[in-house]
Structure formats: C-alpha cells, structure tokens
PyMOL commands that place a pseudoatom at each C-alpha (Angstrom):
pseudoatom trace, name=CA, resn=MET, resi=1, chain=A, elem=C, hetatm=0, pos=[-32.966, -62.985, 58.416]
pseudoatom trace, name=CA, resn=PRO, resi=2, chain=A, elem=C, hetatm=0, pos=[-31.082, -60.953, 55.811]
pseudoatom trace, name=CA, resn=GLU, resi=3, chain=A, elem=C, hetatm=0, pos=[-27.543, -62.527, 54.517]
pseudoatom trace, name=CA, resn=ARG, resi=4, chain=A, elem=C, hetatm=0, pos=[-24.951, -60.235, 53.723]
pseudoatom trace, name=CA, resn=LEU, resi=5, chain=A, elem=C, hetatm=0, pos=[-22.013, -62.767, 53.088]
pseudoatom trace, name=CA, resn=GLY, resi=6, chain=A, elem=C, hetatm=0, pos=[-21.748, -64.046, 49.685]
pseudoatom trace, name=CA, resn=PRO, resi=7, chain=A, elem=C, hetatm=0, pos=[-21.531, -68.303, 49.100]
pseudoatom trace, name=CA, resn=HIS, resi=8, chain=A, elem=C, hetatm=0, pos=[-17.473, -67.526, 48.327]
pseudoatom trace, name=CA, resn=HIS, resi=9, chain=A, elem=C, hetatm=0, pos=[-14.474, -65.779, 49.944]
pseudoatom trace, name=CA, resn=GLN, resi=10, chain=A, elem=C, hetatm=0, pos=[-11.290, -64.695, 48.436]
pseudoatom trace, name=CA, resn=PHE, resi=11, chain=A, elem=C, hetatm=0, pos=[-8.057, -66.121, 49.399]
pseudoatom trace, name=CA, resn=GLN, resi=12, chain=A, elem=C, hetatm=0, pos=[-6.895, -63.881, 51.590]
pseudoatom trace, name=CA, resn=PHE, resi=13, chain=A, elem=C, hetatm=0, pos=[-9.862, -64.057, 53.780]
pseudoatom trace, name=CA, resn=GLU, resi=14, chain=A, elem=C, hetatm=0, pos=[-10.642, -66.862, 56.515]
pseudoatom trace, name=CA, resn=SER, resi=15, chain=A, elem=C, hetatm=0, pos=[-14.190, -67.214, 55.798]
pseudoatom trace, name=CA, resn=PRO, resi=16, chain=A, elem=C, hetatm=0, pos=[-17.207, -65.157, 54.221]
pseudoatom trace, name=CA, resn=ALA, resi=17, chain=A, elem=C, hetatm=0, pos=[-17.736, -63.165, 56.976]
pseudoatom trace, name=CA, resn=HIS, resi=18, chain=A, elem=C, hetatm=0, pos=[-14.193, -62.096, 57.149]
pseudoatom trace, name=CA, resn=GLN, resi=19, chain=A, elem=C, hetatm=0, pos=[-14.480, -60.743, 53.727]
pseudoatom trace, name=CA, resn=ALA, resi=20, chain=A, elem=C, hetatm=0, pos=[-17.611, -58.954, 54.840]
pseudoatom trace, name=CA, resn=ASP, resi=21, chain=A, elem=C, hetatm=0, pos=[-16.427, -57.314, 57.735]
pseudoatom trace, name=CA, resn=THR, resi=22, chain=A, elem=C, hetatm=0, pos=[-13.245, -56.386, 55.947]
pseudoatom trace, name=CA, resn=ALA, resi=23, chain=A, elem=C, hetatm=0, pos=[-15.090, -54.753, 53.178]
pseudoatom trace, name=CA, resn=ILE, resi=24, chain=A, elem=C, hetatm=0, pos=[-17.818, -52.522, 55.114]
pseudoatom trace, name=CA, resn=ALA, resi=25, chain=A, elem=C, hetatm=0, pos=[-14.229, -51.570, 57.436]
pseudoatom trace, name=CA, resn=GLY, resi=26, chain=A, elem=C, hetatm=0, pos=[-12.611, -50.658, 54.448]
pseudoatom trace, name=CA, resn=MET, resi=27, chain=A, elem=C, hetatm=0, pos=[-15.570, -48.032, 53.462]
pseudoatom trace, name=CA, resn=TRP, resi=28, chain=A, elem=C, hetatm=0, pos=[-15.893, -46.488, 56.737]
pseudoatom trace, name=CA, resn=LEU, resi=29, chain=A, elem=C, hetatm=0, pos=[-12.177, -46.382, 56.786]
pseudoatom trace, name=CA, resn=PHE, resi=30, chain=A, elem=C, hetatm=0, pos=[-12.172, -44.232, 53.654]
pseudoatom trace, name=CA, resn=LEU, resi=31, chain=A, elem=C, hetatm=0, pos=[-15.079, -42.582, 54.714]
pseudoatom trace, name=CA, resn=ALA, resi=32, chain=A, elem=C, hetatm=0, pos=[-13.330, -40.819, 57.270]
pseudoatom trace, name=CA, resn=THR, resi=33, chain=A, elem=C, hetatm=0, pos=[-10.734, -39.814, 55.417]
pseudoatom trace, name=CA, resn=GLU, resi=34, chain=A, elem=C, hetatm=0, pos=[-13.149, -38.094, 53.305]
pseudoatom trace, name=CA, resn=ALA, resi=35, chain=A, elem=C, hetatm=0, pos=[-14.488, -37.048, 55.912]
pseudoatom trace, name=CA, resn=LEU, resi=36, chain=A, elem=C, hetatm=0, pos=[-11.139, -34.916, 57.556]
pseudoatom trace, name=CA, resn=PHE, resi=37, chain=A, elem=C, hetatm=0, pos=[-11.201, -33.392, 53.991]
pseudoatom trace, name=CA, resn=PHE, resi=38, chain=A, elem=C, hetatm=0, pos=[-14.535, -31.870, 53.801]
pseudoatom trace, name=CA, resn=GLY, resi=39, chain=A, elem=C, hetatm=0, pos=[-14.312, -30.859, 57.240]
pseudoatom trace, name=CA, resn=GLY, resi=40, chain=A, elem=C, hetatm=0, pos=[-10.669, -28.713, 56.619]
pseudoatom trace, name=CA, resn=LEU, resi=41, chain=A, elem=C, hetatm=0, pos=[-12.988, -27.515, 53.896]
pseudoatom trace, name=CA, resn=PHE, resi=42, chain=A, elem=C, hetatm=0, pos=[-15.787, -26.464, 56.195]
pseudoatom trace, name=CA, resn=LEU, resi=43, chain=A, elem=C, hetatm=0, pos=[-13.271, -25.317, 58.785]
pseudoatom trace, name=CA, resn=ALA, resi=44, chain=A, elem=C, hetatm=0, pos=[-11.776, -22.824, 56.225]
pseudoatom trace, name=CA, resn=PHE, resi=45, chain=A, elem=C, hetatm=0, pos=[-15.221, -21.497, 55.003]
pseudoatom trace, name=CA, resn=ILE, resi=46, chain=A, elem=C, hetatm=0, pos=[-16.155, -20.903, 59.482]
pseudoatom trace, name=CA, resn=PHE, resi=47, chain=A, elem=C, hetatm=0, pos=[-12.748, -18.688, 59.856]
pseudoatom trace, name=CA, resn=CYS, resi=48, chain=A, elem=C, hetatm=0, pos=[-12.831, -16.626, 56.097]
pseudoatom trace, name=CA, resn=ARG, resi=49, chain=A, elem=C, hetatm=0, pos=[-16.588, -16.068, 57.201]
pseudoatom trace, name=CA, resn=HIS, resi=50, chain=A, elem=C, hetatm=0, pos=[-15.858, -15.035, 60.420]
pseudoatom trace, name=CA, resn=GLN, resi=51, chain=A, elem=C, hetatm=0, pos=[-12.869, -12.705, 59.033]
pseudoatom trace, name=CA, resn=HIS, resi=52, chain=A, elem=C, hetatm=0, pos=[-15.181, -11.203, 56.649]
pseudoatom trace, name=CA, resn=PRO, resi=53, chain=A, elem=C, hetatm=0, pos=[-18.993, -11.305, 57.570]
pseudoatom trace, name=CA, resn=ALA, resi=54, chain=A, elem=C, hetatm=0, pos=[-20.521, -8.602, 55.479]
pseudoatom trace, name=CA, resn=GLY, resi=55, chain=A, elem=C, hetatm=0, pos=[-19.197, -9.926, 52.543]
pseudoatom trace, name=CA, resn=PHE, resi=56, chain=A, elem=C, hetatm=0, pos=[-20.331, -13.338, 53.158]
pseudoatom trace, name=CA, resn=ASP, resi=57, chain=A, elem=C, hetatm=0, pos=[-23.806, -12.990, 54.173]
pseudoatom trace, name=CA, resn=LEU, resi=58, chain=A, elem=C, hetatm=0, pos=[-23.638, -10.366, 51.239]
pseudoatom trace, name=CA, resn=ALA, resi=59, chain=A, elem=C, hetatm=0, pos=[-22.932, -13.369, 48.365]
pseudoatom trace, name=CA, resn=ALA, resi=60, chain=A, elem=C, hetatm=0, pos=[-25.159, -15.555, 50.327]
pseudoatom trace, name=CA, resn=ARG, resi=61, chain=A, elem=C, hetatm=0, pos=[-28.531, -13.577, 49.494]
pseudoatom trace, name=CA, resn=HIS, resi=62, chain=A, elem=C, hetatm=0, pos=[-27.205, -13.957, 45.748]
pseudoatom trace, name=CA, resn=THR, resi=63, chain=A, elem=C, hetatm=0, pos=[-27.175, -17.961, 45.929]
pseudoatom trace, name=CA, resn=LYS, resi=64, chain=A, elem=C, hetatm=0, pos=[-30.481, -19.612, 45.149]
pseudoatom trace, name=CA, resn=LEU, resi=65, chain=A, elem=C, hetatm=0, pos=[-32.172, -20.727, 48.151]
pseudoatom trace, name=CA, resn=TRP, resi=66, chain=A, elem=C, hetatm=0, pos=[-34.960, -22.807, 46.419]
pseudoatom trace, name=CA, resn=ILE, resi=67, chain=A, elem=C, hetatm=0, pos=[-32.471, -24.983, 44.292]
pseudoatom trace, name=CA, resn=GLY, resi=68, chain=A, elem=C, hetatm=0, pos=[-30.578, -25.613, 47.503]
pseudoatom trace, name=CA, resn=ALA, resi=69, chain=A, elem=C, hetatm=0, pos=[-33.567, -26.656, 49.160]
pseudoatom trace, name=CA, resn=VAL, resi=70, chain=A, elem=C, hetatm=0, pos=[-35.146, -28.499, 46.369]
pseudoatom trace, name=CA, resn=ASN, resi=71, chain=A, elem=C, hetatm=0, pos=[-31.569, -30.332, 45.947]
pseudoatom trace, name=CA, resn=THR, resi=72, chain=A, elem=C, hetatm=0, pos=[-31.480, -30.918, 49.519]
pseudoatom trace, name=CA, resn=ALA, resi=73, chain=A, elem=C, hetatm=0, pos=[-34.939, -32.908, 49.189]
pseudoatom trace, name=CA, resn=LEU, resi=74, chain=A, elem=C, hetatm=0, pos=[-33.678, -34.774, 46.545]
pseudoatom trace, name=CA, resn=LEU, resi=75, chain=A, elem=C, hetatm=0, pos=[-30.814, -36.459, 48.348]
pseudoatom trace, name=CA, resn=LEU, resi=76, chain=A, elem=C, hetatm=0, pos=[-32.802, -36.871, 51.683]
pseudoatom trace, name=CA, resn=THR, resi=77, chain=A, elem=C, hetatm=0, pos=[-35.698, -39.119, 49.669]
pseudoatom trace, name=CA, resn=SER, resi=78, chain=A, elem=C, hetatm=0, pos=[-32.591, -40.989, 47.953]
pseudoatom trace, name=CA, resn=SER, resi=79, chain=A, elem=C, hetatm=0, pos=[-30.894, -41.685, 50.777]
pseudoatom trace, name=CA, resn=ALA, resi=80, chain=A, elem=C, hetatm=0, pos=[-34.322, -42.943, 52.102]
pseudoatom trace, name=CA, resn=VAL, resi=81, chain=A, elem=C, hetatm=0, pos=[-34.770, -45.260, 48.761]
pseudoatom trace, name=CA, resn=MET, resi=82, chain=A, elem=C, hetatm=0, pos=[-31.342, -46.558, 49.038]
pseudoatom trace, name=CA, resn=ALA, resi=83, chain=A, elem=C, hetatm=0, pos=[-31.780, -47.433, 52.605]
pseudoatom trace, name=CA, resn=ALA, resi=84, chain=A, elem=C, hetatm=0, pos=[-33.890, -50.581, 51.657]
pseudoatom trace, name=CA, resn=ALA, resi=85, chain=A, elem=C, hetatm=0, pos=[-31.405, -51.892, 48.907]
pseudoatom trace, name=CA, resn=PRO, resi=86, chain=A, elem=C, hetatm=0, pos=[-28.976, -53.772, 51.525]
pseudoatom trace, name=CA, resn=VAL, resi=87, chain=A, elem=C, hetatm=0, pos=[-32.084, -55.184, 53.334]
pseudoatom trace, name=CA, resn=LEU, resi=88, chain=A, elem=C, hetatm=0, pos=[-33.783, -56.568, 49.804]
pseudoatom trace, name=CA, resn=ALA, resi=89, chain=A, elem=C, hetatm=0, pos=[-29.976, -57.711, 48.751]
pseudoatom trace, name=CA, resn=GLY, resi=90, chain=A, elem=C, hetatm=0, pos=[-30.289, -59.984, 51.911]
pseudoatom trace, name=CA, resn=HIS, resi=91, chain=A, elem=C, hetatm=0, pos=[-33.438, -61.661, 50.998]
pseudoatom trace, name=CA, resn=GLY, resi=92, chain=A, elem=C, hetatm=0, pos=[-31.694, -61.862, 47.379]
pseudoatom trace, name=CA, resn=ARG, resi=93, chain=A, elem=C, hetatm=0, pos=[-34.155, -59.794, 45.782]
pseudoatom trace, name=CA, resn=GLY, resi=94, chain=A, elem=C, hetatm=0, pos=[-32.089, -58.882, 43.256]
pseudoatom trace, name=CA, resn=ARG, resi=95, chain=A, elem=C, hetatm=0, pos=[-34.581, -57.092, 40.717]
pseudoatom trace, name=CA, resn=GLN, resi=96, chain=A, elem=C, hetatm=0, pos=[-36.107, -55.027, 43.328]
pseudoatom trace, name=CA, resn=VAL, resi=97, chain=A, elem=C, hetatm=0, pos=[-32.159, -53.823, 44.230]
pseudoatom trace, name=CA, resn=ARG, resi=98, chain=A, elem=C, hetatm=0, pos=[-31.813, -52.850, 40.511]
pseudoatom trace, name=CA, resn=TRP, resi=99, chain=A, elem=C, hetatm=0, pos=[-35.062, -50.584, 40.808]
pseudoatom trace, name=CA, resn=ILE, resi=100, chain=A, elem=C, hetatm=0, pos=[-33.876, -49.124, 44.392]
pseudoatom trace, name=CA, resn=CYS, resi=101, chain=A, elem=C, hetatm=0, pos=[-30.675, -48.441, 42.230]
pseudoatom trace, name=CA, resn=ALA, resi=102, chain=A, elem=C, hetatm=0, pos=[-32.189, -46.854, 38.986]
pseudoatom trace, name=CA, resn=VAL, resi=103, chain=A, elem=C, hetatm=0, pos=[-34.806, -44.666, 41.477]
pseudoatom trace, name=CA, resn=THR, resi=104, chain=A, elem=C, hetatm=0, pos=[-31.786, -43.247, 43.233]
pseudoatom trace, name=CA, resn=ALA, resi=105, chain=A, elem=C, hetatm=0, pos=[-29.755, -42.849, 40.693]
pseudoatom trace, name=CA, resn=ALA, resi=106, chain=A, elem=C, hetatm=0, pos=[-32.706, -40.552, 38.706]
pseudoatom trace, name=CA, resn=PHE, resi=107, chain=A, elem=C, hetatm=0, pos=[-32.961, -38.405, 42.038]
pseudoatom trace, name=CA, resn=GLY, resi=108, chain=A, elem=C, hetatm=0, pos=[-29.255, -38.159, 41.863]
pseudoatom trace, name=CA, resn=ILE, resi=109, chain=A, elem=C, hetatm=0, pos=[-29.188, -37.050, 38.378]
pseudoatom trace, name=CA, resn=ALA, resi=110, chain=A, elem=C, hetatm=0, pos=[-32.202, -34.742, 39.084]
pseudoatom trace, name=CA, resn=PHE, resi=111, chain=A, elem=C, hetatm=0, pos=[-29.706, -32.870, 41.585]
pseudoatom trace, name=CA, resn=LEU, resi=112, chain=A, elem=C, hetatm=0, pos=[-26.958, -32.831, 38.650]
pseudoatom trace, name=CA, resn=ALA, resi=113, chain=A, elem=C, hetatm=0, pos=[-29.016, -31.020, 36.700]
pseudoatom trace, name=CA, resn=LEU, resi=114, chain=A, elem=C, hetatm=0, pos=[-30.573, -28.662, 39.396]
pseudoatom trace, name=CA, resn=LYS, resi=115, chain=A, elem=C, hetatm=0, pos=[-27.291, -27.659, 40.274]
pseudoatom trace, name=CA, resn=GLY, resi=116, chain=A, elem=C, hetatm=0, pos=[-25.996, -27.100, 36.625]
pseudoatom trace, name=CA, resn=VAL, resi=117, chain=A, elem=C, hetatm=0, pos=[-29.230, -24.917, 36.159]
pseudoatom trace, name=CA, resn=GLU, resi=118, chain=A, elem=C, hetatm=0, pos=[-27.766, -22.921, 39.325]
pseudoatom trace, name=CA, resn=TRP, resi=119, chain=A, elem=C, hetatm=0, pos=[-24.469, -22.939, 37.922]
pseudoatom trace, name=CA, resn=LYS, resi=120, chain=A, elem=C, hetatm=0, pos=[-25.159, -21.609, 34.573]
pseudoatom trace, name=CA, resn=GLY, resi=121, chain=A, elem=C, hetatm=0, pos=[-27.472, -18.782, 36.190]
pseudoatom trace, name=CA, resn=ASP, resi=122, chain=A, elem=C, hetatm=0, pos=[-24.442, -17.934, 38.618]
pseudoatom trace, name=CA, resn=PHE, resi=123, chain=A, elem=C, hetatm=0, pos=[-22.165, -17.488, 35.408]
pseudoatom trace, name=CA, resn=ASP, resi=124, chain=A, elem=C, hetatm=0, pos=[-24.619, -15.231, 33.876]
pseudoatom trace, name=CA, resn=GLU, resi=125, chain=A, elem=C, hetatm=0, pos=[-24.676, -13.055, 36.492]
pseudoatom trace, name=CA, resn=HIS, resi=126, chain=A, elem=C, hetatm=0, pos=[-21.182, -12.973, 36.974]
pseudoatom trace, name=CA, resn=LEU, resi=127, chain=A, elem=C, hetatm=0, pos=[-20.798, -13.949, 40.264]
pseudoatom trace, name=CA, resn=TRP, resi=128, chain=A, elem=C, hetatm=0, pos=[-17.463, -16.202, 39.434]
pseudoatom trace, name=CA, resn=PRO, resi=129, chain=A, elem=C, hetatm=0, pos=[-14.549, -14.611, 41.332]
pseudoatom trace, name=CA, resn=GLY, resi=130, chain=A, elem=C, hetatm=0, pos=[-12.586, -13.148, 38.336]
pseudoatom trace, name=CA, resn=PRO, resi=131, chain=A, elem=C, hetatm=0, pos=[-11.804, -9.742, 36.559]
pseudoatom trace, name=CA, resn=ASP, resi=132, chain=A, elem=C, hetatm=0, pos=[-15.990, -9.576, 35.583]
pseudoatom trace, name=CA, resn=PHE, resi=133, chain=A, elem=C, hetatm=0, pos=[-16.942, -10.654, 39.136]
pseudoatom trace, name=CA, resn=ALA, resi=134, chain=A, elem=C, hetatm=0, pos=[-20.330, -8.972, 40.141]
pseudoatom trace, name=CA, resn=LEU, resi=135, chain=A, elem=C, hetatm=0, pos=[-19.577, -8.170, 43.818]
pseudoatom trace, name=CA, resn=ALA, resi=136, chain=A, elem=C, hetatm=0, pos=[-15.855, -7.561, 43.449]
pseudoatom trace, name=CA, resn=ARG, resi=137, chain=A, elem=C, hetatm=0, pos=[-16.587, -3.624, 44.295]
pseudoatom trace, name=CA, resn=GLU, resi=138, chain=A, elem=C, hetatm=0, pos=[-19.046, -4.341, 47.617]
pseudoatom trace, name=CA, resn=ALA, resi=139, chain=A, elem=C, hetatm=0, pos=[-18.369, -5.969, 51.376]
pseudoatom trace, name=CA, resn=GLY, resi=140, chain=A, elem=C, hetatm=0, pos=[-13.919, -5.412, 50.697]
pseudoatom trace, name=CA, resn=GLY, resi=141, chain=A, elem=C, hetatm=0, pos=[-13.671, -8.648, 49.197]
pseudoatom trace, name=CA, resn=GLY, resi=142, chain=A, elem=C, hetatm=0, pos=[-15.659, -11.469, 50.942]
pseudoatom trace, name=CA, resn=ALA, resi=143, chain=A, elem=C, hetatm=0, pos=[-18.345, -12.239, 48.356]
pseudoatom trace, name=CA, resn=ALA, resi=144, chain=A, elem=C, hetatm=0, pos=[-15.643, -13.549, 45.716]
pseudoatom trace, name=CA, resn=LEU, resi=145, chain=A, elem=C, hetatm=0, pos=[-14.113, -15.175, 48.616]
pseudoatom trace, name=CA, resn=PHE, resi=146, chain=A, elem=C, hetatm=0, pos=[-17.470, -16.735, 49.463]
pseudoatom trace, name=CA, resn=PHE, resi=147, chain=A, elem=C, hetatm=0, pos=[-18.016, -17.589, 45.853]
pseudoatom trace, name=CA, resn=ALA, resi=148, chain=A, elem=C, hetatm=0, pos=[-14.647, -19.353, 45.719]
pseudoatom trace, name=CA, resn=PHE, resi=149, chain=A, elem=C, hetatm=0, pos=[-15.520, -21.791, 48.281]
pseudoatom trace, name=CA, resn=TYR, resi=150, chain=A, elem=C, hetatm=0, pos=[-19.035, -22.026, 46.882]
pseudoatom trace, name=CA, resn=PHE, resi=151, chain=A, elem=C, hetatm=0, pos=[-17.616, -23.347, 43.460]
pseudoatom trace, name=CA, resn=VAL, resi=152, chain=A, elem=C, hetatm=0, pos=[-14.844, -25.380, 44.838]
pseudoatom trace, name=CA, resn=ALA, resi=153, chain=A, elem=C, hetatm=0, pos=[-17.435, -26.894, 47.480]
pseudoatom trace, name=CA, resn=THR, resi=154, chain=A, elem=C, hetatm=0, pos=[-20.213, -27.608, 45.563]
pseudoatom trace, name=CA, resn=GLY, resi=155, chain=A, elem=C, hetatm=0, pos=[-17.812, -29.100, 42.741]
pseudoatom trace, name=CA, resn=LEU, resi=156, chain=A, elem=C, hetatm=0, pos=[-16.132, -31.214, 44.847]
pseudoatom trace, name=CA, resn=HIS, resi=157, chain=A, elem=C, hetatm=0, pos=[-19.443, -32.587, 46.035]
pseudoatom trace, name=CA, resn=GLY, resi=158, chain=A, elem=C, hetatm=0, pos=[-20.444, -32.793, 42.626]
pseudoatom trace, name=CA, resn=LEU, resi=159, chain=A, elem=C, hetatm=0, pos=[-17.433, -35.005, 41.464]
pseudoatom trace, name=CA, resn=HIS, resi=160, chain=A, elem=C, hetatm=0, pos=[-18.492, -37.758, 44.378]
pseudoatom trace, name=CA, resn=MET, resi=161, chain=A, elem=C, hetatm=0, pos=[-22.397, -37.906, 43.301]
pseudoatom trace, name=CA, resn=LEU, resi=162, chain=A, elem=C, hetatm=0, pos=[-20.925, -38.559, 39.963]
pseudoatom trace, name=CA, resn=ILE, resi=163, chain=A, elem=C, hetatm=0, pos=[-18.664, -41.363, 41.925]
pseudoatom trace, name=CA, resn=GLY, resi=164, chain=A, elem=C, hetatm=0, pos=[-21.993, -42.466, 43.387]
pseudoatom trace, name=CA, resn=LEU, resi=165, chain=A, elem=C, hetatm=0, pos=[-23.596, -42.538, 40.384]
pseudoatom trace, name=CA, resn=GLY, resi=166, chain=A, elem=C, hetatm=0, pos=[-20.960, -45.107, 38.751]
pseudoatom trace, name=CA, resn=LEU, resi=167, chain=A, elem=C, hetatm=0, pos=[-21.199, -47.352, 41.916]
pseudoatom trace, name=CA, resn=LEU, resi=168, chain=A, elem=C, hetatm=0, pos=[-24.978, -47.292, 41.537]
pseudoatom trace, name=CA, resn=THR, resi=169, chain=A, elem=C, hetatm=0, pos=[-24.871, -48.293, 38.304]
pseudoatom trace, name=CA, resn=TRP, resi=170, chain=A, elem=C, hetatm=0, pos=[-22.390, -50.960, 39.121]
pseudoatom trace, name=CA, resn=LEU, resi=171, chain=A, elem=C, hetatm=0, pos=[-24.671, -52.223, 41.720]
pseudoatom trace, name=CA, resn=GLY, resi=172, chain=A, elem=C, hetatm=0, pos=[-27.551, -52.308, 39.454]
pseudoatom trace, name=CA, resn=LEU, resi=173, chain=A, elem=C, hetatm=0, pos=[-25.543, -53.935, 36.778]
pseudoatom trace, name=CA, resn=ARG, resi=174, chain=A, elem=C, hetatm=0, pos=[-24.554, -56.790, 39.543]
pseudoatom trace, name=CA, resn=ALA, resi=175, chain=A, elem=C, hetatm=0, pos=[-28.122, -57.110, 40.229]
pseudoatom trace, name=CA, resn=ARG, resi=176, chain=A, elem=C, hetatm=0, pos=[-29.012, -57.496, 36.992]
pseudoatom trace, name=CA, resn=ALA, resi=177, chain=A, elem=C, hetatm=0, pos=[-26.117, -60.439, 36.286]
pseudoatom trace, name=CA, resn=GLY, resi=178, chain=A, elem=C, hetatm=0, pos=[-28.169, -62.315, 39.863]
pseudoatom trace, name=CA, resn=ALA, resi=179, chain=A, elem=C, hetatm=0, pos=[-24.851, -61.640, 41.605]
pseudoatom trace, name=CA, resn=LEU, resi=180, chain=A, elem=C, hetatm=0, pos=[-27.157, -60.809, 44.670]
pseudoatom trace, name=CA, resn=ASP, resi=181, chain=A, elem=C, hetatm=0, pos=[-29.919, -63.452, 44.070]
pseudoatom trace, name=CA, resn=GLY, resi=182, chain=A, elem=C, hetatm=0, pos=[-27.909, -65.693, 46.839]
pseudoatom trace, name=CA, resn=GLY, resi=183, chain=A, elem=C, hetatm=0, pos=[-28.159, -62.731, 49.330]
pseudoatom trace, name=CA, resn=HIS, resi=184, chain=A, elem=C, hetatm=0, pos=[-24.838, -61.196, 48.945]
pseudoatom trace, name=CA, resn=ALA, resi=185, chain=A, elem=C, hetatm=0, pos=[-25.707, -57.757, 50.427]
pseudoatom trace, name=CA, resn=VAL, resi=186, chain=A, elem=C, hetatm=0, pos=[-22.094, -57.015, 50.979]
pseudoatom trace, name=CA, resn=PRO, resi=187, chain=A, elem=C, hetatm=0, pos=[-21.478, -54.926, 47.898]
pseudoatom trace, name=CA, resn=ALA, resi=188, chain=A, elem=C, hetatm=0, pos=[-25.247, -52.738, 48.327]
pseudoatom trace, name=CA, resn=GLU, resi=189, chain=A, elem=C, hetatm=0, pos=[-24.160, -52.033, 52.064]
pseudoatom trace, name=CA, resn=VAL, resi=190, chain=A, elem=C, hetatm=0, pos=[-20.556, -50.325, 50.841]
pseudoatom trace, name=CA, resn=VAL, resi=191, chain=A, elem=C, hetatm=0, pos=[-22.636, -48.299, 47.773]
pseudoatom trace, name=CA, resn=GLY, resi=192, chain=A, elem=C, hetatm=0, pos=[-25.470, -47.234, 50.125]
pseudoatom trace, name=CA, resn=LEU, resi=193, chain=A, elem=C, hetatm=0, pos=[-23.029, -46.397, 53.163]
pseudoatom trace, name=CA, resn=TYR, resi=194, chain=A, elem=C, hetatm=0, pos=[-20.846, -44.050, 50.135]
pseudoatom trace, name=CA, resn=TRP, resi=195, chain=A, elem=C, hetatm=0, pos=[-24.335, -42.440, 49.134]
pseudoatom trace, name=CA, resn=SER, resi=196, chain=A, elem=C, hetatm=0, pos=[-25.222, -41.575, 52.095]
pseudoatom trace, name=CA, resn=PHE, resi=197, chain=A, elem=C, hetatm=0, pos=[-21.838, -40.130, 52.980]
pseudoatom trace, name=CA, resn=VAL, resi=198, chain=A, elem=C, hetatm=0, pos=[-22.204, -38.198, 49.894]
pseudoatom trace, name=CA, resn=ASP, resi=199, chain=A, elem=C, hetatm=0, pos=[-25.960, -36.653, 50.911]
pseudoatom trace, name=CA, resn=MET, resi=200, chain=A, elem=C, hetatm=0, pos=[-24.632, -35.826, 54.593]
pseudoatom trace, name=CA, resn=ILE, resi=201, chain=A, elem=C, hetatm=0, pos=[-21.737, -33.806, 53.191]
pseudoatom trace, name=CA, resn=TRP, resi=202, chain=A, elem=C, hetatm=0, pos=[-24.462, -31.648, 50.999]
pseudoatom trace, name=CA, resn=VAL, resi=203, chain=A, elem=C, hetatm=0, pos=[-26.831, -31.365, 54.051]
pseudoatom trace, name=CA, resn=VAL, resi=204, chain=A, elem=C, hetatm=0, pos=[-23.644, -29.321, 56.106]
pseudoatom trace, name=CA, resn=LEU, resi=205, chain=A, elem=C, hetatm=0, pos=[-23.270, -27.779, 52.882]
pseudoatom trace, name=CA, resn=PHE, resi=206, chain=A, elem=C, hetatm=0, pos=[-26.822, -26.974, 52.223]
pseudoatom trace, name=CA, resn=PRO, resi=207, chain=A, elem=C, hetatm=0, pos=[-26.672, -24.343, 55.593]
pseudoatom trace, name=CA, resn=LEU, resi=208, chain=A, elem=C, hetatm=0, pos=[-23.082, -23.282, 55.278]
pseudoatom trace, name=CA, resn=ILE, resi=209, chain=A, elem=C, hetatm=0, pos=[-23.831, -21.562, 51.740]
pseudoatom trace, name=CA, resn=TYR, resi=210, chain=A, elem=C, hetatm=0, pos=[-27.633, -20.597, 51.794]
pseudoatom trace, name=CA, resn=LEU, resi=211, chain=A, elem=C, hetatm=0, pos=[-28.669, -20.847, 55.342]
pseudoatom trace, name=CA, resn=LEU, resi=212, chain=A, elem=C, hetatm=0, pos=[-26.034, -18.921, 57.226]
pseudoatom trace, name=CA, resn=GLY, resi=213, chain=A, elem=C, hetatm=0, pos=[-26.133, -15.272, 54.868]
pseudoatom trace, name=CA, resn=ARG, resi=214, chain=A, elem=C, hetatm=0, pos=[-29.743, -15.077, 55.218]
pseudoatom trace, name=CA, resn=VAL, resi=215, chain=A, elem=C, hetatm=0, pos=[-30.541, -15.154, 58.997]
pseudoatom trace, name=CA, resn=GLY, resi=216, chain=A, elem=C, hetatm=0, pos=[-31.494, -11.772, 60.112]
pseudoatom trace, name=CA, resn=ALA, resi=217, chain=A, elem=C, hetatm=0, pos=[-31.214, -10.361, 57.109]
for i in range(1, 217): cmd.bond("trace and resi %d" % i, "trace and resi %d" % (i + 1))
show_as sticks, trace
zoom trace
C-alpha cells in the first residue's frame, strides 16, 4: 500500500499523518480561493456576453479553434500522466516520478508555446483591444470586450501554468535528491492537485472562449 508520509514531521505537528493531512488540506483551501477568483471572472464573462451577444459571437469566431483544441488535449493528457506521480512516490519510486514530472512539464511547455503562437497571430491581426483593434466598428464594441477578457483570462491561466512548471521542477529535483525514495507521497499529491486545478480552469475556458460563439454560426 502506498505511503503518504515521510519518516519525520515538523515540531508543530503531532505526527507525520497530521503533517500530511494539513499539507493536503492547505492546498485544497488555496485552490478554493483560486476557484472563487476564476469563478468571478467566468461570471463576468457570462454577464457581458449576455449584454453583447453579437459582439462576443463575432469575436469568438476570430479565435484559433484548432490551437484551443490541441491545447486542451495537451493539458488533459498531462493530467492523466501526472496522476501517476503520487502513486509512484508512495511506492518510493523517485526515478519514475522524475520522468513523470519531465513528461508533464513537456506537455505544459508545448501548451505555452502554442499559446504564444496564438497570441502572436492575434497581435498580427490587430485583435488586441486598442486604437487599432480590427473589429472596433463591428457589433457595438462587444468584440473588444471579448478580447479584453480573452487576454486577461488566458494570461492569468498562463501565469498559473508557469507556477505549475516551477512546482514540477521542484518536485523533480526532490525526487532526484532521493527525498521521495522513502515513500513520501505528499509533495507529489500537492503538486498534482495544483496541476489538475490549472487544467480544470482551461477546460472551462475552452468552451467559453472558443466554442460558445460558434454554436449555430
């Protein structure tokens, strides 16, 4: 049976089990605050779309659907790969955890690279809200509002992806140093939770940005 605990615990905890449970609960609490933050952003998008349906639909049809779809597949695959990390760590298989971190990070880097390609195309097509916005005179300004949300939401998500890549690097280095060889699975669980959350945020963003405006188009 996989172990979640390390051989030692900090002085403020009663036992290794107490320390492990506190670490997991702390991550869940942090993710709850993040969910509230992104939830407010999603609600704002839905409200604005209700106010400017034509503009939002027009703007959505200018997004790169194929990039959004490929990026969704990349993140879903990365989550499936990362799900093995806590199990492997619990069995003390640090070397395999290192490979899991490397493969997951590779998917994340591919995601960000594609997002960079998409953003460059958006700038080249003058889809950045501003004086030269390509859709400024169409659909009553709703298109500019859509792309303002698009850049804010995908930018924030990209920032969280970078944090996730940093955590994967940290976990991989810990595994390389042998910190997981004793069956200490909590670090892998915490990083896995964060990575899955970031992927879940994208799973919500994908239909909002790329699909909703194309329904019935």
